[in-house]
N, C-alpha and C positions, 0 to 999 in steps of 0.2 A: 682126899688127894690134894686137893688144890689149896687148903690151909698150910699144909705142910711145905709144899713149893713156895708159897706166898711168905712163909716166916723164913725156910731156910734163904730166899731171895732177898728179903729185908735185912737178915745177919750177914749176907755174904755183901751187901751193899754199904751196912753200917762199917765194917770191918775195911773195905776199900777206901771210904772215907777217911777213917782213921787213920790207915796208911797212910794216904794223901797228905793230910794234916801236917803228921809226923815229919814226912820228907819236906815239905815246906818249911817247917820250922828249922830242920836239920842245915837246909841250903840257904836259909837267911842267916843262920849263924853262922856259918862257914862264908858267905860271902862279907860279915860283918868284919871278919877276921882278916880278909884281905888288905893287901896295902892300896892306899888312894893314890897310886904316882901312874900318871899317864904316859903313854908310850909319845916319842916324837912324832911318828905319822899321824896319830890323833891330835896333838897341837898343832900341826901342820894344817890339818882338813879344819881344825875348827877356826884359825887364824883367816883360812882363805875364804870360810864361809862368812866370815865377819866383815872381810873387806868386799865381798859380793854384795853382802846386805846394805853397805854402806853405799857402793855404787848405785844400787837401785833406790835407795832414799834421795840420791840427787837426780836422779834420771827425770829428763822431762821431754814428753814425747812432742816430737817436731809433728807442727801445724801445718797442713797443705792446704792452700786454697785452691777451690776450683776456679778453673777460668771460664768465663761465661762468654 
């Protein structure tokens, strides 16, 4: 009884993994066919992040001296 349950379980698991692999291949194929046009919103967000990164690169922390 245990052996049959294990064999059926292994077969079901193998079929599941095979179906998942086929699904991933199909999705990759569909994704490669899509045009690589970027939207305006994406380009605006990307440019604003570049500007922010440049500001951070130039940023210098102010130094406060303690009064003794």
